Residue, then its C-alpha position, 0 to 999 in steps of 0.5 A: x427256508x430252501x437249502x442248497x443241496x450242498x448243505x442238506x446232509x449237514x442240516x440233516x445230521x445236526x438237525x435230526x441225526x444228532x440228539x446230544x453230544x453223546x451221539x458223536x462218533x469221534x473225539x472232536x467235541x471239546x471236553x470241559x477241561x479244555x475251557x478256561x476256568x473263568x469261562x467254565x464257571x459260567x456254564x452253570x448258568x446256561x440252560x441244560x438243553x442248550x448244553x446237551x446239543x453242543x458239538x464244538x471242538x474247542x473254546x473260541x472265546x477270547x478275553x476282554x469282550x466287554x461292550x463288544x459286538x460278537x458274531x458266532x458263525x454256526x451257533x447251533x443251540x447257542x451255548x457259546x452265544x449265551x456264554x458270550x452274552x455274559x462276557x460282552x455284558x449288558x451293553x454288548x451284543x451277540x449275534x448267532x447265525x445258523x442254518x439248522x432250524x431245529x437247533x435255532x428253535x432251542x436257542x430262541x426258546x431259551x432266550x428270555x430264560x438266559x436274560x432273566x438268569x443274567x439279570x439283563x433288562x432285555x436279551x443282548x443276543x439275537x439269532x438269524x437263520x441263514x448261511x455263513x457264506x451269505x452274511x450279507x443276506x443275514x443283514x450283517x453290514x460291512x465293518x460292523x463286528x468287533x469279534x467273529x467266533x466259530x466253534x467247529x463249523x467252518x469245516x462244514x462249509x462247501x465254500x470256505x473261501x467265501x466264508x472267510x471273505x465274508x468274515x473279513x468284510x464284516x469285521x471292523x478294522x482291527x477286529x478279531x477272528x477267533x475260531x476253533x476247528x478241525x485241521x487235517x495233515x493232508x488233503x482229504x481224498x475227493x471220494x471222501x469229501x462228500x461222505x455224509x457221516x464224515x462230513x457230519x463228524x467234521x472230518x471230510x471238510x477239515x482244512x489242510x493247513x497249507x491250503x488254509x494259508x493260501x486261502x487266507x492270503x487270497x482274501x487278504x489275511x497274511x498272518x493267522x496264528x495258532x493259539x492251541x491244538x490237540x489231537x482228535x481221536x477216531x473212536x469209531x471203527x467204521x470211521x477209522x477204516x475209512x479215513x484213518x490214514x489222515x491225522x486230525x487236530x482241533x486247533x484254535x486260531x486267531x487272525x485280525x483284520x489288519x494290513x499285515x506283511x506276509x512274513x515276520x519282519x524285524x523292526x526292533x519293537x517290543x511289547x510288555x503286558x501290563x497284566x490288566x486283562x480281567x482273569x489274566x493277571x500273570x500272562x497273556x497268550x497271543x499264540x502258541x509261541x508268544x506268551x507275554x508275562x506281566x511286566x516282562x518286555x518281549x521282542x516281537x515282529x512287526x505283525x505281532x506288534x500291530x496285532x496288539x497295537x491296532x486291536x482292542x488289546x492295545x491298552x493292555x500293553x506298553x508298546x515301544x518302537x516303530x517301523x522306521x528302521x528295518x533289521x531284516x527277517x525276524x529271527x524266531x526259530x519257533x515262529x509262525x510258519x514253523x509252529x502253525x505248520x505243525x498245527x496244520x495251518x500257516x501264517 
């Protein structure tokens, strides 16, 4: 496959330079303790070679995926694809897209091994060599995907707006984007954006929060939420000397394909978590400022209400209220704008 020149350095870095996660020069790669325990236990059933070539910065694997069709953008050797294979169950489906043949070769080579390990009659995963900016060319149809995930890959794209436009094209109405990526506290200086090492280490293309917010607005997404975040350490003196003036964070985000408002409005609505999501008997976290304790009603803005009521989470909540009466702007001192700005992103 002939690759556009903008992707050449990235393909070389991930296909040839990096041979294991130990070759990374920053602290961006996600430690195992950051992964939910229920998911972490599934790692034992992922082939060692697949795990050794993992370069993600988070754990973008949302709950309640049974029977879902999930798309993993920049799947690499398929670690998250194979974890998702277990989470969606034998009746679900996982599609991995990546542009690096060397990594996909490893993923495909162990496909039958994982199906046998999981006691599946046949593999429920597939891998496509292609570009995340061109999901149409990868055969991904409109409104065909329940959940899109990505693990420290979107920063590598030279055309992020096209990537997000494609994501919201392929998601079903009410579908979820759940991804982990590197965010910066300022715009990366132009002279550093094409540095091969900084690109490969997921720094040069890191998203500046305010630009990310504006980009999402242009593709029709008015509210994205930070779920969790952690600082990224620059462990290499050469990298620190080049770009140490920028603060980087690994942030896990979620957004839904829904016609949401661009501010949090108050309609007097409440949501009560039923405690019925597998593995989450005590609480469900929507984002870094909405933790729904089982059985405890929580006032929510119209957008939060719709994220729950019009997605696959609806059956797990008791949702009261509508939009017939408007009480003005929702009062949340730690609401989406404040919290996400601190994370490097805004709703």
